[in-house]
LOTOR-389157 format. One line per field, with one value per residue: residue number from 1; residue in one letter; x, y, z of N, C-alpha, C in turn. Coordinates in steps of 0.2 Angstrom, whole numbers, plus 2048, in hexadecimal, padded with zeros to 3 digits. Layout:
N
n c(NUM,...)
res c(a,...)
npx c(X,...)
npy c(Y,...)
npz c(Z,...)
capx c(X,...)
capy c(Y,...)
capz c(Z,...)
cpx c(X,...)
cpy c(Y,...)
cpz c(Z,...)
***
This chain:
142
n c(1,2,3,4,5,6,7,8,9,10,11,12,13,14,15,16,17,18,19,20,21,22,23,24,25,26,27,28,29,30,31,32,33,34,35,36,37,38,39,40,41,42,43,44,45,46,47,48,49,50,51,52,53,54,55,56,57,58,59,60,61,62,63,64,65,66,67,68,69,70,71,72,73,74,75,76,77,78,79,80,81,82,83,84,85,86,87,88,89,90,91,92,93,94,95,96,97,98,99,100,101,102,103,104,105,106,107,108,109,110,111,112,113,114,115,116,117,118,119,120,121,122,123,124,125,126,127,128,129,130,131,132,133,134,135,136,137,138,139,140,141,142)
res c(x,x,x,x,x,x,x,x,x,x,x,x,x,x,x,x,x,x,x,x,x,x,x,x,x,x,x,x,x,x,x,x,x,x,x,x,x,x,x,x,x,x,x,x,x,x,x,x,x,x,x,x,x,x,x,x,x,x,x,x,x,x,x,x,x,x,x,x,x,x,x,x,x,x,x,x,x,x,x,x,x,x,x,x,x,x,x,x,x,x,x,x,x,x,x,x,x,x,x,x,x,x,x,x,x,x,x,x,x,x,x,x,x,x,x,x,x,x,x,x,x,x,x,x,x,x,x,x,x,x,x,x,x,x,x,x,x,x,x,x,x,x)
npx c(804,803,809,800,800,7F5,7EE,7FA,800,803,80B,818,81B,829,834,83E,84D,854,863,867,873,878,87B,88C,891,889,87B,86A,85B,84F,840,836,82A,82C,824,825,825,81F,82A,82F,83C,845,844,847,854,85A,859,860,86D,870,870,87B,885,887,87F,873,86D,86A,85E,857,854,84C,841,83C,837,831,821,81B,81B,81B,81A,821,81F,818,81A,80F,80B,805,804,80F,80C,813,81E,829,830,82D,834,842,843,842,84D,857,855,857,864,868,85C,857,860,85E,852,856,85E,855,84D,857,85A,84E,849,852,854,857,84D,850,856,84B,843,84B,84B,83E,83C,845,849,843,84D,856,859,858,863,871,87E,87E,87A,885,88E,888,884,877,869,858,84B,83C)
npy c(7FA,80B,81A,828,839,844,853,858,861,860,868,873,883,88E,89B,8A5,8AE,8BA,8C2,8D1,8DA,8EA,8FC,901,8F5,8EE,8E3,8E2,8DA,8CF,8C8,8B9,8AC,89A,88C,87C,86B,85E,851,840,839,831,836,844,842,83C,846,850,84A,847,854,85A,852,856,851,856,867,876,87D,872,86A,873,873,867,868,874,87C,888,89A,8A8,8BA,8BF,8CB,8D5,8E4,8EA,8E7,8DB,8CA,8BE,8B0,8A0,897,88B,891,89F,8A0,89E,8A9,8B3,8B1,8B4,8C2,8C5,8C0,8B2,8AF,8A2,89B,8A0,89A,88C,88C,88E,882,878,87D,87B,86E,865,862,85C,854,85A,866,86C,86E,878,882,885,88B,895,8A7,8AF,8B0,8BB,8B6,8A6,89F,89C,89C,8A4,8B0,8B4,8B7,8C1,8D2,8DB,8E6,8E8,8E7,8E7)
npz c(800,7FC,804,808,809,810,808,801,7F4,7E3,7DE,7E3,7EA,7EA,7F0,7E6,7E2,7D8,7D4,7CE,7C5,7CA,7CC,7D1,7D3,7DB,7E0,7DC,7E2,7DC,7E0,7DE,7DB,7D8,7D1,7D4,7CF,7D9,7DD,7DD,7E8,7E1,7D4,7D6,7DB,7D0,7C5,7CB,7CC,7BE,7B9,7C1,7BC,7B0,7A5,7A2,79F,7A8,7A4,79F,7AA,7B1,7A7,7AA,7B7,7BB,7BD,7BD,7C1,7CC,7CD,7C3,7B8,7AA,7A0,7A2,7AF,7B0,7B5,7AE,7A4,7A8,79E,797,78C,78E,79A,796,78D,797,79E,795,794,7A2,7A8,7B2,7B7,7B5,7BC,7C9,7CB,7CB,7D6,7E0,7DE,7E2,7EF,7F6,7F3,7F7,805,815,822,82E,82A,824,82F,836,82D,82D,839,83A,839,82A,81C,811,805,7FC,7FC,806,802,7F6,7FB,802,7F7,7F0,7F1,7F6,7F2,7F6,7EA,7E1)
capx c(800,807,808,7FD,7FF,7EF,7EF,800,7FF,807,810,81B,81D,82E,836,845,850,858,867,868,878,876,881,891,892,884,875,863,858,848,83D,831,829,82C,820,828,821,821,82C,832,843,849,843,84B,85B,85C,85A,866,873,871,872,882,88A,887,87C,86E,86E,865,857,854,851,846,83C,838,835,82D,81B,819,81E,817,81D,824,81A,819,81B,808,80A,801,808,811,80B,819,81F,831,832,82D,83A,848,844,843,854,85B,855,859,869,868,855,856,865,85A,84D,859,860,84F,84C,85C,859,847,847,857,855,855,847,853,857,845,840,84E,849,837,83C,849,846,843,853,855,85A,857,869,876,884,87D,87A,88C,891,884,882,870,863,851,846,837)
capy c(800,811,81F,82E,83F,849,85A,859,863,85D,86E,877,88A,890,8A1,8A6,8B5,8BC,8C7,8D5,8DF,8F1,901,900,8EE,8EB,8DF,8E2,8D4,8CE,8C1,8B6,8A5,895,887,876,864,859,84B,83B,839,82E,83B,84A,841,83B,84C,854,846,848,85B,85A,84E,85A,84E,85B,86E,879,87E,86B,868,877,871,861,869,87A,87C,88F,89F,8AE,8C0,8C2,8CF,8D8,8EB,8ED,8E5,8D5,8C4,8BB,8A9,89C,892,88B,896,8A5,8A0,89F,8B0,8B8,8B0,8B8,8C9,8C6,8BA,8B0,8AD,89B,899,8A1,894,886,88D,88D,87B,875,87F,879,867,860,863,857,856,85F,86D,86F,871,87E,887,888,88E,89B,8AD,8AF,8B3,8BF,8B2,89F,89B,8A0,89D,8A9,8B6,8B6,8BA,8C6,8D7,8DD,8EA,8E5,8EA,8E2)
capz c(800,7FB,809,805,80E,80E,807,7FE,7EE,7DE,7DC,7E8,7E8,7EE,7EE,7E3,7E2,7D2,7D5,7C8,7C6,7CB,7CC,7D6,7D4,7E0,7DD,7DE,7E2,7DA,7E3,7DA,7DD,7D3,7D2,7D2,7CF,7DF,7DA,7E2,7E9,7DB,7CE,7D8,7DB,7C9,7C2,7CE,7CA,7B7,7B9,7C4,7B8,7A9,7A0,7A0,7A1,7AD,7A1,79E,7B1,7B2,7A3,7AD,7BE,7BC,7BA,7BD,7C5,7CE,7CF,7BD,7B4,7A4,7A0,7A5,7B6,7B0,7B5,7A7,7A5,7A7,799,796,787,791,79F,792,78B,79D,7A0,790,796,7A9,7A9,7B9,7B9,7B5,7C1,7CF,7CC,7CD,7DD,7E4,7DE,7E6,7F6,7F9,7F2,7F9,80C,81A,827,833,827,823,835,838,828,82F,840,83A,836,823,819,80B,7FF,7FD,7FC,80A,7FE,7F1,7FF,803,7F1,7ED,7F5,7F2,7F5,7F4,7E6,7DE)
cpx c(804,804,805,7FD,7FA,7F1,7F6,7FE,804,80D,812,81E,823,831,83D,847,855,85C,869,86E,876,87C,886,893,88E,87F,86F,860,851,845,837,830,829,828,823,824,824,823,82E,839,847,849,848,852,85E,85D,860,86D,875,873,87A,887,88B,883,876,86F,869,85F,853,851,84B,840,838,835,831,827,818,81D,819,81C,821,81E,81C,819,814,807,806,806,809,810,812,818,827,833,833,833,840,849,845,84A,859,85B,858,85E,869,861,854,85B,861,855,850,85C,85A,84D,851,85B,853,846,84C,859,853,84F,84A,854,850,842,844,84C,842,837,841,846,847,84A,852,856,859,85D,86F,87C,884,87D,881,890,88E,882,87C,86D,85D,84D,841,834)
cpy c(806,816,825,833,844,850,85C,85B,860,862,871,87D,88C,897,8A0,8AD,8B6,8C2,8CB,8DA,8E6,8F6,8FF,8F9,8EA,8E7,8E1,8DB,8D4,8C8,8BF,8AF,8A0,88F,880,870,861,853,846,83C,837,833,841,848,83F,841,850,851,848,84F,85C,857,851,856,852,862,870,87A,877,869,86C,875,86B,863,86F,87A,883,893,8A4,8B4,8C2,8C5,8D3,8E0,8EE,8EB,8DE,8CF,8C0,8B4,8A5,898,891,890,89D,8A6,8A1,8A6,8B5,8B7,8B4,8BF,8CA,8C0,8B9,8AE,8A6,898,89A,89C,88E,886,88B,886,877,877,87C,871,862,862,85D,859,85B,866,870,872,877,883,88A,88C,894,8A1,8AD,8B3,8B7,8BC,8AA,89C,89F,8A1,8A3,8B0,8B8,8B9,8BF,8CC,8DA,8E2,8E8,8EA,8E5,8E5)
cpz c(800,801,805,80B,80C,80D,803,7F7,7E9,7DC,7E2,7E6,7ED,7EC,7EA,7E3,7DC,7D4,7CF,7CA,7C6,7CB,7D2,7D7,7D9,7DC,7E0,7DE,7DF,7DC,7DF,7DD,7D7,7D6,7D0,7D3,7D6,7DC,7DF,7E3,7E4,7D5,7D0,7D8,7D4,7C5,7C4,7CC,7C2,7B5,7BB,7C0,7B1,7A4,79E,7A2,7A5,7AA,7A0,7A4,7B2,7AE,7A6,7B4,7C0,7B9,7B9,7C1,7C7,7CF,7C9,7B9,7AE,7A5,7A3,7AC,7B6,7B1,7AF,7A8,7A4,7A1,799,791,78A,797,79C,790,791,79F,79C,792,79D,7AA,7B0,7BB,7BA,7BB,7C8,7D0,7CE,7D4,7E2,7E4,7E3,7EE,7FA,7F8,7F5,800,810,81F,82C,830,826,82A,837,833,82A,835,83F,837,82E,821,813,805,801,7FD,800,806,7F9,7F5,801,7FD,7EE,7F2,7F2,7F6,7F2,7F0,7E3,7D7)
***
Protein backbone atom coordinates (compact mmCIF):
# COMPACT_ATOMS: atom_id res chain seq x y z
CA UNK A 1 0.00 0.00 0.00
CA UNK A 2 1.37 3.42 -0.95
CA UNK A 3 1.52 6.13 1.71
CA UNK A 4 -0.52 9.26 0.99
CA UNK A 5 -0.14 12.52 2.87
CA UNK A 6 -3.38 14.51 2.77
CA UNK A 7 -3.31 18.06 1.47
CA UNK A 8 -0.04 17.90 -0.47
CA UNK A 9 -0.23 19.85 -3.69
CA UNK A 10 1.48 18.59 -6.86
CA UNK A 11 3.19 21.99 -7.22
CA UNK A 12 5.46 23.72 -4.70
CA UNK A 13 5.86 27.51 -4.83
CA UNK A 14 9.24 28.80 -3.63
CA UNK A 15 10.88 32.23 -3.58
CA UNK A 16 13.75 33.13 -5.90
CA UNK A 17 16.03 36.16 -5.99
CA UNK A 18 17.60 37.63 -9.11
CA UNK A 19 20.64 39.87 -8.56
CA UNK A 20 20.88 42.63 -11.16
CA UNK A 21 24.09 44.64 -11.55
CA UNK A 22 23.61 48.28 -10.64
CA UNK A 23 25.74 51.41 -10.36
CA UNK A 24 29.00 51.27 -8.48
CA UNK A 25 29.27 47.51 -8.81
CA UNK A 26 26.35 47.00 -6.45
CA UNK A 27 23.47 44.63 -7.05
CA UNK A 28 19.75 45.26 -6.84
CA UNK A 29 17.52 42.35 -5.96
CA UNK A 30 14.34 41.28 -7.68
CA UNK A 31 12.26 38.70 -5.87
CA UNK A 32 9.72 36.42 -7.51
CA UNK A 33 8.20 32.97 -6.98
CA UNK A 34 8.81 29.80 -8.93
CA UNK A 35 6.32 26.92 -9.17
CA UNK A 36 8.06 23.53 -9.14
CA UNK A 37 6.59 20.06 -9.71
CA UNK A 38 6.62 17.87 -6.62
CA UNK A 39 8.90 15.00 -7.64
CA UNK A 40 9.91 11.71 -6.08
CA UNK A 41 13.35 11.43 -4.50
CA UNK A 42 14.55 9.24 -7.41
CA UNK A 43 13.47 11.84 -9.98
CA UNK A 44 14.98 14.73 -7.96
CA UNK A 45 18.27 12.93 -7.45
CA UNK A 46 18.39 11.78 -11.07
CA UNK A 47 17.90 15.30 -12.43
CA UNK A 48 20.45 16.77 -10.02
CA UNK A 49 22.99 14.07 -10.89
CA UNK A 50 22.64 14.44 -14.66
CA UNK A 51 22.88 18.23 -14.30
CA UNK A 52 25.95 18.10 -12.02
CA UNK A 53 27.66 15.64 -14.37
CA UNK A 54 27.02 17.94 -17.33
CA UNK A 55 24.72 15.53 -19.14
CA UNK A 56 21.94 18.12 -19.27
CA UNK A 57 22.04 21.91 -19.07
CA UNK A 58 20.29 24.24 -16.64
CA UNK A 59 17.44 25.14 -19.07
CA UNK A 60 16.78 21.43 -19.62
CA UNK A 61 16.29 20.86 -15.88
CA UNK A 62 14.01 23.87 -15.63
CA UNK A 63 11.97 22.60 -18.59
CA UNK A 64 11.30 19.45 -16.56
CA UNK A 65 10.59 20.93 -13.13
CA UNK A 66 9.07 24.43 -13.52
CA UNK A 67 5.33 24.80 -14.04
CA UNK A 68 4.94 28.54 -13.47
CA UNK A 69 6.06 31.74 -11.79
CA UNK A 70 4.64 34.79 -9.99
CA UNK A 71 5.88 38.35 -9.88
CA UNK A 72 7.16 38.73 -13.44
CA UNK A 73 5.16 41.48 -15.12
CA UNK A 74 5.05 43.22 -18.48
CA UNK A 75 5.37 46.97 -19.13
CA UNK A 76 1.67 47.41 -18.24
CA UNK A 77 2.06 45.72 -14.86
CA UNK A 78 0.26 42.55 -15.96
CA UNK A 79 1.57 39.12 -14.91
CA UNK A 80 3.47 37.41 -17.73
CA UNK A 81 2.22 33.84 -18.17
CA UNK A 82 4.94 31.24 -17.74
CA UNK A 83 6.26 29.15 -20.59
CA UNK A 84 9.73 27.72 -21.22
CA UNK A 85 10.02 30.04 -24.24
CA UNK A 86 9.08 33.09 -22.11
CA UNK A 87 11.54 31.99 -19.42
CA UNK A 88 14.41 31.77 -21.91
CA UNK A 89 13.50 35.19 -23.36
CA UNK A 90 13.41 36.70 -19.87
CA UNK A 91 16.84 35.18 -19.12
CA UNK A 92 18.18 36.77 -22.32
CA UNK A 93 16.91 40.17 -21.13
CA UNK A 94 17.89 39.64 -17.49
CA UNK A 95 20.90 37.29 -17.39
CA UNK A 96 20.81 35.13 -14.29
CA UNK A 97 17.03 34.66 -14.12
CA UNK A 98 17.26 30.96 -14.93
CA UNK A 99 20.18 30.61 -12.53
CA UNK A 100 18.08 32.23 -9.77
CA UNK A 101 15.33 29.69 -10.47
CA UNK A 102 17.82 26.83 -10.28
CA UNK A 103 19.27 28.15 -6.99
CA UNK A 104 15.73 28.19 -5.60
CA UNK A 105 15.17 24.60 -6.78
CA UNK A 106 18.37 23.34 -5.12
CA UNK A 107 17.82 25.43 -1.98
CA UNK A 108 14.30 24.15 -1.44
CA UNK A 109 14.18 20.64 -2.88
CA UNK A 110 17.35 19.23 -1.33
CA UNK A 111 17.02 19.86 2.39
CA UNK A 112 17.03 17.34 5.20
CA UNK A 113 14.26 17.24 7.77
CA UNK A 114 16.55 18.99 10.28
CA UNK A 115 17.41 21.75 7.79
CA UNK A 116 13.71 22.22 7.00
CA UNK A 117 12.88 22.55 10.70
CA UNK A 118 15.67 25.11 11.16
CA UNK A 119 14.56 27.00 8.05
CA UNK A 120 10.97 27.13 9.33
CA UNK A 121 12.04 28.45 12.74
CA UNK A 122 14.68 30.94 11.59
CA UNK A 123 14.05 34.57 10.73
CA UNK A 124 13.48 35.03 6.98
CA UNK A 125 16.68 35.75 5.08
CA UNK A 126 17.10 38.28 2.29
CA UNK A 127 18.04 35.51 -0.11
CA UNK A 128 17.37 31.85 -0.70
CA UNK A 129 21.08 31.08 -0.72
CA UNK A 130 23.59 31.98 1.98
CA UNK A 131 26.46 31.44 -0.46
CA UNK A 132 24.90 33.85 -2.97
CA UNK A 133 24.31 36.40 -0.22
CA UNK A 134 28.02 36.34 0.64
CA UNK A 135 29.01 37.12 -2.94
CA UNK A 136 26.39 39.68 -3.88
CA UNK A 137 26.02 43.03 -2.20
CA UNK A 138 22.45 44.16 -2.73
CA UNK A 139 19.89 46.85 -2.21
CA UNK A 140 16.26 45.82 -2.32
CA UNK A 141 13.97 46.81 -5.19
CA UNK A 142 11.02 45.16 -6.85
